[in-house]
N, C-alpha and C positions, 0 to 999 in steps of 0.2 A: 612445192619446195619445203624443206625442213630447216628450221632455224634453232640453233642451240640456245638454251637459257643458261647463262653462266653466272657465277658469283662475281660481281664487279669489284674492281679495285676501289678502295675507299680511303686511300692515304698510304704514304710510303712506309709507315711503321706498322701497317696492318697486313698480315699475311694469312690469317685464318679467322673463322667466326663460327657462329651457330646458326643454322637454318631453323629459326625459332618456330615459324608457322607458315603454312601455305594459306594465302588469302582466297584462293579459288580451289575448286575440286578437280581431281584428276579427270581427264577427258572432257573438260569444259571448254567453252569458247572464250578466248580472251582477246582484248583489243590492245593494239600497240599503245604503250604509255600507261596502261592500267597497272596498278599495284598488284603483284601476284604472290610475293612472299616477303617475309620479314627476316632481315639479316641482323643478328645481334653480335657486335664485336665487344672488345674490352673497353671501348671508349663511348660507343653510341649504338643506337638501334635505328635502322633505316628501312624504308619500304623499297623493294626492288621492283622495277616495272617491266612489263612485257616488251621484248624487242621487236615483236611483229604481231599481226592479227591472224588468228587461226585456232586450231584445237590443240590444247596443251596436254602433253603426256608427261607426268611427273616421274622422274627416275630416282630421286633422292627424297626420302621421307622427312617430314619435319622432326626436329629434335636431333638432327645429325650434325656433327662437326664437319665443316667444309673448309676448303682453301680457296684463295683467290683464283679466278678463272676456271674453277671446277664446273663441269656441266651437271646441272641438277634437273634439267627437263628439256623437252623438245617440243617446238610448236610446228604443227603441220599447217602451212598456210593455204593448202589446197583442199583440206578436209572440210566438208560442209558441216555446219553446226547441226547438232542432233535435233534442236527445237524446230528447224526448218522442215524436217521430215514429217511433222505432224500435219494432218489435213485440217484439223479443227483450229480455228483462230481462237486465241486466248480471249476470255471475257474480260470486262473491266475489272472484276474482282481479282482475276489472275494477275493482271498488270499491277494491281496495288500491292499484292502479296509477294510477287516474284523478286522485286529488287531487294527487299529486306532479307530474303532468304539467300539470294545469290551473293550478296555483299556481306558475308560473314565467314570468318576464318574457321577451319576445322577445329582448331583448339577452342574457339569460342563456342562452337556447337557442342563440343564435349562438355565444356564447363556449364553451359546452360542445361544440358540434359541431366548432369549430375545434381544440379540444384533445383530441378523440376520447373525450369523457366521455359516459356514459349519463345524460341529464337526469333520469330517474326515480330515479337513485341519489343525487341531490344533496339535501342538507339545507338548508332555507331559514332565513335569519336575519332576514328582513324581517317586516313585520306579518302576523300570522296564518299564519306559516310560509312566506311567499312566498320563492321562490328568486330571488335577485338576481344581477346580473352579477358582483358581487364574490364571491358564493358560488361561482359557476362558475369564476372566475379563481383562487380560492384552492384549489379541488380539484385534485388531480393525477391525470392519466391513468395507467393501468398502464404500467410500463416496457416498451418494445419490445424484441424479441429483438435481440441484437447483430448488426450487419451485418458482412459480410466486410470484412476490412481492405483498404483501397484502396492502390494503389501510392503511394509518396512522390512528390508533385508535383515537376515539374522546375523549376529556377530561373525559366525563362521563364513557366510558368503561375503561379508565385507573384507575379510582377510585375503580373499582370492585375488582381488585387484583387477578383475576382468573389466569392470566398468570404466576405470580410469585409463586403461590401456586402449580401449576402443575409442576414446575421445582424442587420441593423438593422431595427427597426420604429418607427413613429411614430404618436402619437395626440394629439389636441388636449388642452390643459389644461382641466380642469373649471372652471366659473365660480368655485367656492369656492377652488380652487387659484390661479386668476388673482388673486382678491382678496387671498389670503394673500401672493402674490408682490408685489403692488402695495403692500400695507401694510408689508412688510419693507423694500422699497426706500425707501418714504417715511420709515420710522424711521431707516434708515441715512443718508439724505440730510439730514434735518432735525434730528435729535436728536444731542447730543454725549453719547455713552453711556460710562458707566463702571460697573464691577461691583465690589462689595465682598463679601468672603466671611467666613464664620464657621462654627462647628460647634456642634451642640447635642447634649447627652447625653439620650437618649430613655428612660433608665432609669425615671424617675419616672412619665412618661406611660404607658409600657408596663405598669408595675406597677399604675397606676390602672385601666387598661383591663382588666387581668387580674382585679382585685378586683371591679369594678363592671360589667363588660361584660354579663354575663348578666342582672343586675337591670335595667340600662338597657334592654336589648332587651325584656324582659318588660313593662316599664312603657310604653315609647315605641313599640315595634314596629319599631325600626330599630337597627342596630348602631352602637356608639360607635366612630367612626373617628378617625384622626389629623387629617383635614382640618378638622374643626370647631374643633379647638384652634388650628390655624394661622390660620384665618380670624378667630377671636376675638382671638388674639394680635396679628394684623396690624391689626385695627380699633382695638385699644387703643393700638398704636404710632402709628397715623395720627392719632389724636386729639392726641397729643403733638407730632407733626411734620406739620402741615397742608400744608406745601409738597409733600410726597410724594403727597398726595391731590389736588393741583392740577395744572394744565398751562399751558404757554405758548401763547397764541393771538395771533400777530402781535407787537405791542408790549405786550400785556397778559398778566397772570397771572389765570387763571380758577380761583377757589376754590370748592369744593363744600361744601355744608352736610351732605350725607349721605355715608356711606361704603358704597359699593356694590362688592363684590368679584367680579370675573370669575374663574371656575374653569375651567381648561382641561380639556376632555373630548375624547378621541380618537375619531374616526369613520373609517370606511373611506375617506372622501374628503378627510380633513384634520382639523385641529384646530379645534374651535369653543369659544367661551368664554361659556357662559350666566352670568347675573349673579345673585348672591345679594344682595338689596337690604337696606339698613339693618342691616348685620351686627351693629352694636353693640347693637341692640334685640332681637336674636333669642337664643333659648336654644340650647344645643348640639343638642338633639333636632330643633329646627326647621331648623337648618342641615343636619344629616345627612339629614333627609327631603327637603329641597330638592335637595341634591346627588344623592341616589338617584333622584329624579324626573327630574332633568336627564339622568342617564345612561340612563334608560329611554326618554325622549323622543328622545335622540340615536340610540338603537338602532332605535326604531320610526319614525324620520324624521317626528316631529311637533313638533320644536323650531320655534317661530315667531321671526321677527326681533325681536319685542319681548323675547324671552327673552335675546337676545344684546346688547342695547343699553343704554347708560347706565352701564357699569362705570367706576370711578374708580381701581382698582388691580387687579392680577391675581396669582393664586397658581397656579403650575403645578407638577406633581409628576412630574418625569422619573424619579424613583426606581421607579415602577411598571414601568418598562421596563429597570431596572437601571443607570440613569445614576448615576455617582459624582459628577460635577461638570459644570456647564455655565454659560453666560452667556446667560440668556434675554433676549428683546427685548420692550420694552413695547409695548402696543397703541396705536393712534391715540387721541389725546386723553387719554393717560395718561402719567405721568412715571416710573413705576417698576413693577417686577414682581419677585415673590419666587419663587425657584426652590428647590423641595424635591428631595432626592435619596435614593438608596438608604440604608437603615439597615444599617450594617456593624459587626460586632463588631471593635473595634480596641483595642490597648493605649493607655491614657492615664495621665498622671501625676495622682494624686489624693492630696493630703496627704503628698507625698514618697514615695508608693508607686505602682508600676505595676499597673494593674488593667485588666481587659477590660470594656469598656462598649459598648452599642449606640449608635453615633455616626452623625449625619447632617450632611453638609455643607449649608450654606445659602448662597444667592447672591442678592444684591439688585442688579439692574441699574437704573440711574436716569439721568435727563437732567441732566447736570452744569451745564447753563445755568441751571437753577432750583434744583437741590438741591446743597448743598455736601457735601463729604466728611464733615464732622462730623455733619450731620443724617442722612446715609445710614447711617453706621456706628452712630450712636445708635439709629436706628430698627431696624436689624437686631439689635443687641444687646438691645433691648427685646423683640423677638420671641423671641430665644433664651432670655432669662431667663424669659419667660412660659411657654414650652414646658417648660423644665426645672423650673418650679415651678407645675404645673397647678392646685394647690389655690388659689394666690393668684389665678390667672386666673379660676377659677370663683367665688371670693369677691369679685372685682373690687377686689383690693388692689393 
């Protein structure tokens, strides 16, 4: 029996995508549920799995634009695997090498070859240990022996420009990066952006985590992070300042009844913002579990478009990369974004004395057409006060 491999539906708003890479070779044996190709849409990248077990015939090459439900391959469930035709049993060394070579995408093989890297030495970060193109590009080939020093080029040869031209390489933008670029341009062109800053003393929050972190982990099965506090603090502030949870659409202001906060998650192909919905109604453990799940989905390429849609406000943490201060940009159909930054021990004046405290700069970028400075500053200060007094936040005071 032959089973079609089709492009799955990944959300009502998605009608097409890019078959970015095949994770298995043509005419190879695949197992039902195994990741076989990578589908890249304008919102996310996911691994598509085999609908049956058998021998795969690829009919659409990687790098091709495809539409939902398009047939891209066929699986023959009755075809015997080619490896079973061999009379000699594989040795132990064969078993050790085969998995790493089989679980590598063609794009990763090509990238490894161009960089002079042994594909079998790569460690995969994709689903089930699959070696992806990003893994191959991140790996470094062993340094080459130094070449003999060449004579200094003459002024005439310098003018030719051949050396600088050879150093340039070009590659097309991914669909996700194109959407990110378009959204940033739209934000710049349509919103009147202003950023207000403040700083928050993280002493109380760090102390609370130190006292109750282990107990929290034992009870809920997830670590107590900073992000859940910032999301709860943001939700409480947005209740007080509803304009920051709204947005301008033409000549109208669209107010939302729910507070759904997008959380920025970094992936190899760009930043994605899955949404934690109805934050005000969630407990701290519920928020931490959702954020952990989103991170795992982003890594495994299983984030669906529905996970990324419907946010009313965004929280991004540039501090995980060491950022001291930034001016983040709001997402489409949002009027504001909160930027968290690195926690740095700094001298601060407290009750007339200079003390060293773990401090974090906060930034709130907002659409000044809808949000006045008084509201923006008030909102950011409310978030600051909640973080500095976490017990009041947990008691909803």
